[in-house]
N, CA, C and O atoms as a GROMACS GRO file, in nm:
protein
  460
    1UNK      N    1  -5.772 -26.738  -2.942
    1UNK     CA    2  -5.762 -26.658  -3.061
    1UNK      C    3  -5.832 -26.526  -3.034
    1UNK      O    4  -5.942 -26.525  -2.978
    2UNK      N    5  -5.772 -26.419  -3.073
    2UNK     CA    6  -5.839 -26.291  -3.055
    2UNK      C    7  -5.962 -26.289  -3.144
    2UNK      O    8  -5.958 -26.333  -3.259
    3UNK      N    9  -6.070 -26.238  -3.089
    3UNK     CA   10  -6.196 -26.241  -3.161
    3UNK      C   11  -6.255 -26.102  -3.164
    3UNK      O   12  -6.260 -26.033  -3.062
    4UNK      N   13  -6.299 -26.060  -3.280
    4UNK     CA   14  -6.357 -25.927  -3.300
    4UNK      C   15  -6.509 -25.942  -3.306
    4UNK      O   16  -6.563 -25.980  -3.410
    5UNK      N   17  -6.578 -25.912  -3.196
    5UNK     CA   18  -6.723 -25.928  -3.192
    5UNK      C   19  -6.795 -25.835  -3.289
    5UNK      O   20  -6.900 -25.869  -3.343
    6UNK      N   21  -6.737 -25.716  -3.311
    6UNK     CA   22  -6.801 -25.620  -3.400
    6UNK      C   23  -6.808 -25.674  -3.543
    6UNK      O   24  -6.911 -25.662  -3.609
    7UNK      N   25  -6.700 -25.732  -3.588
    7UNK     CA   26  -6.697 -25.784  -3.725
    7UNK      C   27  -6.732 -25.931  -3.731
    7UNK      O   28  -6.750 -25.986  -3.840
    8UNK      N   29  -6.743 -25.996  -3.615
    8UNK     CA   30  -6.781 -26.136  -3.608
    8UNK      C   31  -6.681 -26.226  -3.680
    8UNK      O   32  -6.720 -26.318  -3.753
    9UNK      N   33  -6.550 -26.198  -3.660
    9UNK     CA   34  -6.448 -26.283  -3.721
    9UNK      C   35  -6.323 -26.284  -3.636
    9UNK      O   36  -6.308 -26.204  -3.544
   10UNK      N   37  -6.233 -26.374  -3.668
   10UNK     CA   38  -6.105 -26.382  -3.598
   10UNK      C   39  -6.013 -26.273  -3.649
   10UNK      O   40  -5.997 -26.258  -3.770
   11UNK      N   41  -5.953 -26.196  -3.557
   11UNK     CA   42  -5.867 -26.088  -3.599
   11UNK      C   43  -5.722 -26.133  -3.619
   11UNK      O   44  -5.647 -26.066  -3.690
   12UNK      N   45  -5.682 -26.244  -3.558
   12UNK     CA   46  -5.550 -26.300  -3.584
   12UNK      C   47  -5.572 -26.434  -3.653
   12UNK      O   48  -5.625 -26.527  -3.593
   13UNK      N   49  -5.532 -26.442  -3.776
   13UNK     CA   50  -5.558 -26.562  -3.854
   13UNK      C   51  -5.467 -26.562  -3.975
   13UNK      O   52  -5.431 -26.456  -4.026
   14UNK      N   53  -5.431 -26.676  -4.020
   14UNK     CA   54  -5.353 -26.686  -4.143
   14UNK      C   55  -5.440 -26.634  -4.258
   14UNK      O   56  -5.562 -26.639  -4.251
   15UNK      N   57  -5.375 -26.586  -4.363
   15UNK     CA   58  -5.452 -26.539  -4.478
   15UNK      C   59  -5.527 -26.655  -4.544
   15UNK      O   60  -5.629 -26.634  -4.608
   16UNK      N   61  -5.476 -26.775  -4.528
   16UNK     CA   62  -5.548 -26.892  -4.577
   16UNK      C   63  -5.603 -26.967  -4.456
   16UNK      O   64  -5.573 -26.933  -4.342
   17UNK      N   65  -5.683 -27.068  -4.481
   17UNK     CA   66  -5.741 -27.146  -4.372
   17UNK      C   67  -5.648 -27.255  -4.323
   17UNK      O   68  -5.676 -27.320  -4.222
   18UNK      N   69  -5.538 -27.275  -4.394
   18UNK     CA   70  -5.443 -27.379  -4.354
   18UNK      C   71  -5.303 -27.342  -4.403
   18UNK      O   72  -5.287 -27.259  -4.493
   19UNK      N   73  -5.205 -27.405  -4.343
   19UNK     CA   74  -5.066 -27.385  -4.385
   19UNK      C   75  -4.981 -27.498  -4.332
   19UNK      O   76  -5.025 -27.579  -4.250
   20UNK      N   77  -4.859 -27.502  -4.378
   20UNK     CA   78  -4.762 -27.599  -4.332
   20UNK      C   79  -4.668 -27.533  -4.231
   20UNK      O   80  -4.642 -27.414  -4.239
   21UNK      N   81  -4.618 -27.612  -4.138
   21UNK     CA   82  -4.523 -27.568  -4.037
   21UNK      C   83  -4.400 -27.658  -4.049
   21UNK      O   84  -4.411 -27.780  -4.051
   22UNK      N   85  -4.283 -27.596  -4.058
   22UNK     CA   86  -4.157 -27.672  -4.063
   22UNK      C   87  -4.083 -27.649  -3.932
   22UNK      O   88  -4.050 -27.535  -3.898
   23UNK      N   89  -4.057 -27.757  -3.857
   23UNK     CA   90  -3.986 -27.749  -3.730
   23UNK      C   91  -3.841 -27.787  -3.756
   23UNK      O   92  -3.810 -27.902  -3.788
   24UNK      N   93  -3.753 -27.689  -3.741
   24UNK     CA   94  -3.614 -27.703  -3.782
   24UNK      C   95  -3.538 -27.813  -3.708
   24UNK      O   96  -3.474 -27.896  -3.772
   25UNK      N   97  -3.545 -27.815  -3.574
   25UNK     CA   98  -3.461 -27.911  -3.502
   25UNK      C   99  -3.506 -28.056  -3.521
   25UNK      O  100  -3.423 -28.147  -3.511
   26UNK      N  101  -3.633 -28.078  -3.547
   26UNK     CA  102  -3.683 -28.214  -3.570
   26UNK      C  103  -3.689 -28.249  -3.719
   26UNK      O  104  -3.702 -28.366  -3.756
   27UNK      N  105  -3.679 -28.146  -3.804
   27UNK     CA  106  -3.693 -28.161  -3.948
   27UNK      C  107  -3.824 -28.231  -3.984
   27UNK      O  108  -3.829 -28.320  -4.068
   28UNK      N  109  -3.933 -28.186  -3.917
   28UNK     CA  110  -4.065 -28.239  -3.944
   28UNK      C  111  -4.154 -28.131  -4.002
   28UNK      O  112  -4.134 -28.012  -3.977
   29UNK      N  113  -4.252 -28.172  -4.079
   29UNK     CA  114  -4.348 -28.080  -4.139
   29UNK      C  115  -4.486 -28.117  -4.088
   29UNK      O  116  -4.529 -28.232  -4.096
   30UNK      N  117  -4.556 -28.016  -4.036
   30UNK     CA  118  -4.691 -28.033  -3.985
   30UNK      C  119  -4.786 -27.958  -4.076
   30UNK      O  120  -4.751 -27.853  -4.129
   31UNK      N  121  -4.907 -28.012  -4.094
   31UNK     CA  122  -5.014 -27.944  -4.165
   31UNK      C  123  -5.110 -27.890  -4.060
   31UNK      O  124  -5.154 -27.965  -3.973
   32UNK      N  125  -5.144 -27.760  -4.067
   32UNK     CA  126  -5.233 -27.697  -3.970
   32UNK      C  127  -5.359 -27.650  -4.042
   32UNK      O  128  -5.351 -27.578  -4.142
   33UNK      N  129  -5.475 -27.691  -3.993
   33UNK     CA  130  -5.603 -27.646  -4.045
   33UNK      C  131  -5.667 -27.560  -3.938
   33UNK      O  132  -5.708 -27.611  -3.834
   34UNK      N  133  -5.676 -27.429  -3.963
   34UNK     CA  134  -5.727 -27.336  -3.863
   34UNK      C  135  -5.878 -27.343  -3.848
   34UNK      O  136  -5.930 -27.307  -3.742
   35UNK      N  137  -5.950 -27.387  -3.949
   35UNK     CA  138  -6.096 -27.400  -3.939
   35UNK      C  139  -6.134 -27.518  -3.851
   35UNK      O  140  -6.219 -27.506  -3.763
   36UNK      N  141  -6.070 -27.633  -3.874
   36UNK     CA  142  -6.100 -27.753  -3.795
   36UNK      C  143  -6.035 -27.751  -3.658
   36UNK      O  144  -6.081 -27.819  -3.567
   37UNK      N  145  -5.927 -27.674  -3.642
   37UNK     CA  146  -5.855 -27.672  -3.514
   37UNK      C  147  -5.773 -27.797  -3.494
   37UNK      O  148  -5.778 -27.859  -3.389
   38UNK      N  149  -5.697 -27.833  -3.598
   38UNK     CA  150  -5.618 -27.955  -3.591
   38UNK      C  151  -5.486 -27.936  -3.665
   38UNK      O  152  -5.479 -27.863  -3.764
   39UNK      N  153  -5.382 -28.002  -3.615
   39UNK     CA  154  -5.252 -28.003  -3.681
   39UNK      C  155  -5.197 -28.144  -3.671
   39UNK      O  156  -5.212 -28.210  -3.568
   40UNK      N  157  -5.132 -28.191  -3.778
   40UNK     CA  158  -5.075 -28.324  -3.775
   40UNK      C  159  -4.948 -28.329  -3.861
   40UNK      O  160  -4.936 -28.254  -3.958
   41UNK      N  161  -4.854 -28.418  -3.825
   41UNK     CA  162  -4.732 -28.429  -3.904
   41UNK      C  163  -4.760 -28.491  -4.040
   41UNK      O  164  -4.850 -28.574  -4.054
   42UNK      N  165  -4.684 -28.452  -4.139
   42UNK     CA  166  -4.701 -28.504  -4.274
   42UNK      C  167  -4.576 -28.581  -4.315
   42UNK      O  168  -4.470 -28.562  -4.257
   43UNK      N  169  -4.587 -28.668  -4.414
   43UNK     CA  170  -4.470 -28.741  -4.464
   43UNK      C  171  -4.390 -28.661  -4.568
   43UNK      O  172  -4.300 -28.716  -4.631
   44UNK      N  173  -4.421 -28.533  -4.584
   44UNK     CA  174  -4.354 -28.451  -4.684
   44UNK      C  175  -4.212 -28.422  -4.638
   44UNK      O  176  -4.188 -28.394  -4.521
   45UNK      N  177  -4.118 -28.429  -4.732
   45UNK     CA  178  -3.979 -28.394  -4.706
   45UNK      C  179  -3.960 -28.248  -4.740
   45UNK      O  180  -4.019 -28.199  -4.836
   46UNK      N  181  -3.878 -28.176  -4.663
   46UNK     CA  182  -3.864 -28.033  -4.685
   46UNK      C  183  -3.792 -28.000  -4.817
   46UNK      O  184  -3.838 -27.912  -4.890
   47UNK      N  185  -3.684 -28.068  -4.848
   47UNK     CA  186  -3.603 -28.032  -4.966
   47UNK      C  187  -3.607 -28.135  -5.078
   47UNK      O  188  -3.524 -28.130  -5.169
   48UNK      N  189  -3.699 -28.229  -5.074
   48UNK     CA  190  -3.710 -28.330  -5.178
   48UNK      C  191  -3.728 -28.262  -5.314
   48UNK      O  192  -3.806 -28.167  -5.326
   49UNK      N  193  -3.658 -28.310  -5.415
   49UNK     CA  194  -3.660 -28.246  -5.547
   49UNK      C  195  -3.800 -28.250  -5.608
   49UNK      O  196  -3.845 -28.150  -5.664
   50UNK      N  197  -3.869 -28.363  -5.600
   50UNK     CA  198  -3.999 -28.376  -5.665
   50UNK      C  199  -4.116 -28.332  -5.577
   50UNK      O  200  -4.208 -28.266  -5.625
   51UNK      N  201  -4.113 -28.369  -5.451
   51UNK     CA  202  -4.229 -28.346  -5.364
   51UNK      C  203  -4.195 -28.266  -5.239
   51UNK      O  204  -4.262 -28.281  -5.137
   52UNK      N  205  -4.093 -28.182  -5.244
   52UNK     CA  206  -4.052 -28.109  -5.125
   52UNK      C  207  -4.133 -27.984  -5.100
   52UNK      O  208  -4.185 -27.923  -5.194
   53UNK      N  209  -4.144 -27.948  -4.974
   53UNK     CA  210  -4.219 -27.829  -4.935
   53UNK      C  211  -4.148 -27.702  -4.981
   53UNK      O  212  -4.212 -27.608  -5.026
   54UNK      N  213  -4.015 -27.698  -4.970
   54UNK     CA  214  -3.939 -27.578  -5.001
   54UNK      C  215  -3.964 -27.526  -5.143
   54UNK      O  216  -3.985 -27.406  -5.162
   55UNK      N  217  -3.962 -27.614  -5.240
   55UNK     CA  218  -3.980 -27.573  -5.379
   55UNK      C  219  -4.123 -27.575  -5.428
   55UNK      O  220  -4.148 -27.548  -5.546
   56UNK      N  221  -4.218 -27.608  -5.340
   56UNK     CA  222  -4.357 -27.626  -5.384
   56UNK      C  223  -4.433 -27.495  -5.402
   56UNK      O  224  -4.530 -27.489  -5.478
   57UNK      N  225  -4.390 -27.390  -5.335
   57UNK     CA  226  -4.463 -27.264  -5.341
   57UNK      C  227  -4.578 -27.256  -5.243
   57UNK      O  228  -4.651 -27.157  -5.242
   58UNK      N  229  -4.598 -27.358  -5.160
   58UNK     CA  230  -4.705 -27.358  -5.060
   58UNK      C  231  -4.665 -27.273  -4.941
   58UNK      O  232  -4.546 -27.264  -4.909
   59UNK      N  233  -4.761 -27.209  -4.875
   59UNK     CA  234  -4.725 -27.127  -4.758
   59UNK      C  235  -4.681 -27.214  -4.641
   59UNK      O  236  -4.740 -27.319  -4.614
   60UNK      N  237  -4.577 -27.170  -4.572
   60UNK     CA  238  -4.532 -27.240  -4.452
   60UNK      C  239  -4.463 -27.142  -4.360
   60UNK      O  240  -4.417 -27.036  -4.401
   61UNK      N  241  -4.455 -27.180  -4.232
   61UNK     CA  242  -4.382 -27.106  -4.130
   61UNK      C  243  -4.274 -27.197  -4.077
   61UNK      O  244  -4.290 -27.319  -4.074
   62UNK      N  245  -4.163 -27.137  -4.034
   62UNK     CA  246  -4.056 -27.214  -3.972
   62UNK      C  247  -4.050 -27.181  -3.823
   62UNK      O  248  -4.063 -27.066  -3.783
   63UNK      N  249  -4.031 -27.285  -3.743
   63UNK     CA  250  -4.009 -27.269  -3.600
   63UNK      C  251  -3.883 -27.346  -3.565
   63UNK      O  252  -3.856 -27.452  -3.621
   64UNK      N  253  -3.805 -27.292  -3.471
   64UNK     CA  254  -3.679 -27.357  -3.436
   64UNK      C  255  -3.700 -27.491  -3.366
   64UNK      O  256  -3.620 -27.583  -3.384
   65UNK      N  257  -3.805 -27.501  -3.286
   65UNK     CA  258  -3.832 -27.627  -3.217
   65UNK      C  259  -3.982 -27.642  -3.190
   65UNK      O  260  -4.062 -27.552  -3.218
   66UNK      N  261  -4.017 -27.757  -3.136
   66UNK     CA  262  -4.158 -27.786  -3.110
   66UNK      C  263  -4.218 -27.689  -3.009
   66UNK      O  264  -4.336 -27.655  -3.021
   67UNK      N  265  -4.140 -27.644  -2.910
   67UNK     CA  266  -4.190 -27.551  -2.810
   67UNK      C  267  -4.232 -27.418  -2.873
   67UNK      O  268  -4.335 -27.363  -2.836
   68UNK      N  269  -4.155 -27.368  -2.968
   68UNK     CA  270  -4.194 -27.245  -3.038
   68UNK      C  271  -4.325 -27.265  -3.115
   68UNK      O  272  -4.409 -27.176  -3.118
   69UNK      N  273  -4.340 -27.382  -3.176
   69UNK     CA  274  -4.464 -27.415  -3.248
   69UNK      C  275  -4.581 -27.418  -3.151
   69UNK      O  276  -4.687 -27.364  -3.181
   70UNK      N  277  -4.563 -27.481  -3.036
   70UNK     CA  278  -4.668 -27.489  -2.935
   70UNK      C  279  -4.705 -27.348  -2.885
   70UNK      O  280  -4.824 -27.318  -2.868
   71UNK      N  281  -4.606 -27.264  -2.861
   71UNK     CA  282  -4.633 -27.126  -2.817
   71UNK      C  283  -4.713 -27.050  -2.922
   71UNK      O  284  -4.802 -26.973  -2.887
   72UNK      N  285  -4.681 -27.070  -3.049
   72UNK     CA  286  -4.755 -27.007  -3.158
   72UNK      C  287  -4.902 -27.051  -3.156
   72UNK      O  288  -4.992 -26.968  -3.168
   73UNK      N  289  -4.926 -27.181  -3.140
   73UNK     CA  290  -5.064 -27.231  -3.136
   73UNK      C  291  -5.141 -27.175  -3.016
   73UNK      O  292  -5.258 -27.140  -3.029
   74UNK      N  293  -5.074 -27.166  -2.901
   74UNK     CA  294  -5.141 -27.110  -2.784
   74UNK      C  295  -5.174 -26.963  -2.806
   74UNK      O  296  -5.276 -26.914  -2.759
   75UNK      N  297  -5.087 -26.892  -2.876
   75UNK     CA  298  -5.111 -26.750  -2.904
   75UNK      C  299  -5.232 -26.731  -2.996
   75UNK      O  300  -5.316 -26.645  -2.970
   76UNK      N  301  -5.241 -26.811  -3.101
   76UNK     CA  302  -5.352 -26.792  -3.195
   76UNK      C  303  -5.484 -26.845  -3.141
   76UNK      O  304  -5.590 -26.807  -3.191
   77UNK      N  305  -5.480 -26.930  -3.039
   77UNK     CA  306  -5.604 -26.980  -2.980
   77UNK      C  307  -5.646 -26.899  -2.858
   77UNK      O  308  -5.743 -26.934  -2.790
   78UNK      N  309  -5.573 -26.792  -2.828
   78UNK     CA  310  -5.608 -26.708  -2.714
   78UNK      C  311  -5.579 -26.772  -2.581
   78UNK      O  312  -5.643 -26.738  -2.482
   79UNK      N  313  -5.484 -26.864  -2.576
   79UNK     CA  314  -5.446 -26.928  -2.451
   79UNK      C  315  -5.529 -27.048  -2.413
   79UNK      O  316  -5.509 -27.105  -2.306
   80UNK      N  317  -5.624 -27.087  -2.498
   80UNK     CA  318  -5.703 -27.205  -2.462
   80UNK      C  319  -5.619 -27.331  -2.476
   80UNK      O  320  -5.512 -27.329  -2.536
   81UNK      N  321  -5.668 -27.440  -2.422
   81UNK     CA  322  -5.592 -27.564  -2.420
   81UNK      C  323  -5.570 -27.618  -2.561
   81UNK      O  324  -5.663 -27.632  -2.640
   82UNK      N  325  -5.445 -27.649  -2.589
   82UNK     CA  326  -5.406 -27.713  -2.713
   82UNK      C  327  -5.354 -27.850  -2.674
   82UNK      O  328  -5.253 -27.860  -2.604
   83UNK      N  329  -5.421 -27.956  -2.718
   83UNK     CA  330  -5.382 -28.089  -2.672
   83UNK      C  331  -5.310 -28.168  -2.780
   83UNK      O  332  -5.350 -28.166  -2.896
   84UNK      N  333  -5.204 -28.236  -2.740
   84UNK     CA  334  -5.129 -28.325  -2.827
   84UNK      C  335  -5.174 -28.467  -2.795
   84UNK      O  336  -5.164 -28.513  -2.681
   85UNK      N  337  -5.223 -28.537  -2.897
   85UNK     CA  338  -5.267 -28.675  -2.880
   85UNK      C  339  -5.175 -28.765  -2.961
   85UNK      O  340  -5.147 -28.736  -3.077
   86UNK      N  341  -5.127 -28.872  -2.900
   86UNK     CA  342  -5.036 -28.964  -2.967
   86UNK      C  343  -5.084 -29.106  -2.951
   86UNK      O  344  -5.144 -29.142  -2.850
   87UNK      N  345  -5.056 -29.188  -3.050
   87UNK     CA  346  -5.079 -29.332  -3.042
   87UNK      C  347  -4.945 -29.399  -3.023
   87UNK      O  348  -4.847 -29.364  -3.089
   88UNK      N  349  -4.940 -29.498  -2.933
   88UNK     CA  350  -4.816 -29.568  -2.904
   88UNK      C  351  -4.839 -29.717  -2.928
   88UNK      O  352  -4.938 -29.774  -2.882
   89UNK      N  353  -4.747 -29.780  -2.999
   89UNK     CA  354  -4.752 -29.924  -3.021
   89UNK      C  355  -4.720 -29.993  -2.889
   89UNK      O  356  -4.610 -29.975  -2.836
   90UNK      N  357  -4.813 -30.072  -2.832
   90UNK     CA  358  -4.790 -30.131  -2.700
   90UNK      C  359  -4.676 -30.233  -2.697
   90UNK      O  360  -4.617 -30.256  -2.592
   91UNK      N  361  -4.645 -30.294  -2.809
   91UNK     CA  362  -4.537 -30.393  -2.812
   91UNK      C  363  -4.399 -30.330  -2.812
   91UNK      O  364  -4.306 -30.383  -2.750
   92UNK      N  365  -4.384 -30.220  -2.882
   92UNK     CA  366  -4.252 -30.156  -2.896
   92UNK      C  367  -4.240 -30.025  -2.822
   92UNK      O  368  -4.130 -29.970  -2.809
   93UNK      N  369  -4.352 -29.973  -2.772
   93UNK     CA  370  -4.358 -29.843  -2.704
   93UNK      C  371  -4.310 -29.729  -2.794
   93UNK      O  372  -4.263 -29.627  -2.745
   94UNK      N  373  -4.321 -29.747  -2.925
   94UNK     CA  374  -4.286 -29.645  -3.022
   94UNK      C  375  -4.409 -29.563  -3.057
   94UNK      O  376  -4.518 -29.618  -3.077
   95UNK      N  377  -4.392 -29.433  -3.066
   95UNK     CA  378  -4.502 -29.346  -3.106
   95UNK      C  379  -4.530 -29.368  -3.253
   95UNK      O  380  -4.439 -29.363  -3.336
   96UNK      N  381  -4.658 -29.393  -3.286
   96UNK     CA  382  -4.693 -29.422  -3.425
   96UNK      C  383  -4.757 -29.305  -3.496
   96UNK      O  384  -4.744 -29.293  -3.618
   97UNK      N  385  -4.826 -29.218  -3.424
   97UNK     CA  386  -4.885 -29.100  -3.487
   97UNK      C  387  -4.917 -28.996  -3.382
   97UNK      O  388  -4.938 -29.028  -3.265
   98UNK      N  389  -4.922 -28.871  -3.425
   98UNK     CA  390  -4.954 -28.760  -3.335
   98UNK      C  391  -5.052 -28.667  -3.404
   98UNK      O  392  -5.054 -28.657  -3.527
   99UNK      N  393  -5.132 -28.600  -3.324
   99UNK     CA  394  -5.222 -28.499  -3.376
   99UNK      C  395  -5.241 -28.394  -3.266
   99UNK      O  396  -5.242 -28.427  -3.148
  100UNK      N  397  -5.255 -28.269  -3.306
  100UNK     CA  398  -5.280 -28.160  -3.212
  100UNK      C  399  -5.421 -28.109  -3.239
  100UNK      O  400  -5.460 -28.092  -3.354
  101UNK      N  401  -5.497 -28.086  -3.131
  101UNK     CA  402  -5.635 -28.038  -3.145
  101UNK      C  403  -5.659 -27.919  -3.054
  101UNK      O  404  -5.599 -27.908  -2.947
  102UNK      N  405  -5.748 -27.830  -3.097
  102UNK     CA  406  -5.798 -27.720  -3.016
  102UNK      C  407  -5.935 -27.684  -3.067
  102UNK      O  408  -5.973 -27.723  -3.178
  103UNK      N  409  -6.012 -27.611  -2.987
  103UNK     CA  410  -6.147 -27.571  -3.024
  103UNK      C  411  -6.138 -27.438  -3.098
  103UNK      O  412  -6.075 -27.344  -3.049
  104UNK      N  413  -6.200 -27.429  -3.214
  104UNK     CA  414  -6.197 -27.306  -3.294
  104UNK      C  415  -6.323 -27.224  -3.270
  104UNK      O  416  -6.423 -27.276  -3.219
  105UNK      N  417  -6.318 -27.097  -3.305
  105UNK     CA  418  -6.436 -27.011  -3.298
  105UNK      C  419  -6.547 -27.065  -3.387
  105UNK      O  420  -6.665 -27.054  -3.354
  106UNK      N  421  -6.510 -27.124  -3.500
  106UNK     CA  422  -6.607 -27.182  -3.592
  106UNK      C  423  -6.687 -27.291  -3.520
  106UNK      O  424  -6.809 -27.295  -3.532
  107UNK      N  425  -6.619 -27.377  -3.447
  107UNK     CA  426  -6.687 -27.485  -3.376
  107UNK      C  427  -6.777 -27.431  -3.266
  107UNK      O  428  -6.887 -27.482  -3.244
  108UNK      N  429  -6.731 -27.328  -3.195
  108UNK     CA  430  -6.811 -27.268  -3.088
  108UNK      C  431  -6.937 -27.206  -3.145
  108UNK      O  432  -7.046 -27.224  -3.090
  109UNK      N  433  -6.924 -27.132  -3.254
  109UNK     CA  434  -7.040 -27.067  -3.316
  109UNK      C  435  -7.138 -27.170  -3.368
  109UNK      O  436  -7.259 -27.154  -3.350
  110UNK      N  437  -7.090 -27.275  -3.434
  110UNK     CA  438  -7.180 -27.378  -3.487
  110UNK      C  439  -7.250 -27.450  -3.373
  110UNK      O  440  -7.369 -27.479  -3.383
  111UNK      N  441  -7.179 -27.477  -3.264
  111UNK     CA  442  -7.238 -27.547  -3.151
  111UNK      C  443  -7.343 -27.465  -3.079
  111UNK      O  444  -7.441 -27.520  -3.030
  112UNK      N  445  -7.324 -27.333  -3.072
  112UNK     CA  446  -7.419 -27.250  -3.000
  112UNK      C  447  -7.546 -27.224  -3.081
  112UNK      O  448  -7.649 -27.186  -3.025
  113UNK      N  449  -7.540 -27.246  -3.212
  113UNK     CA  450  -7.659 -27.223  -3.295
  113UNK      C  451  -7.760 -27.336  -3.282
  113UNK      O  452  -7.879 -27.318  -3.306
  114UNK      N  453  -7.711 -27.454  -3.242
  114UNK     CA  454  -7.799 -27.570  -3.226
  114UNK      C  455  -7.832 -27.589  -3.079
  114UNK      O  456  -7.740 -27.598  -2.997
  115UNK      N  457  -7.959 -27.597  -3.041
  115UNK     CA  458  -7.996 -27.615  -2.900
  115UNK      C  459  -7.963 -27.753  -2.850
  115UNK      O  460  -7.988 -27.784  -2.734
   0.00000   0.00000   0.00000
């Protein structure tokens, strides 16, 4: 993530601390928290009448595929490692959950303040 030492803040950042990501080819919705440095898929449906993301008014970005989403995350983290962690059911070899993690400037600053 680009960092402005003079102002002591991130210069590339969403206007909010979190947002939703809609991946078109997979039709999945991810929740991204920029403060914690984590993203995970949600059970939200994009066009559901009652609980859909499209009609909710919540901020979201669209990406054509997962690779575009990954490139976006690498860009906002300044090229640092963005890791995808998945749990797999050993009996069926089916992926049960995924989460993406990266280290944020917030975590680095908090860690350096404590000896």
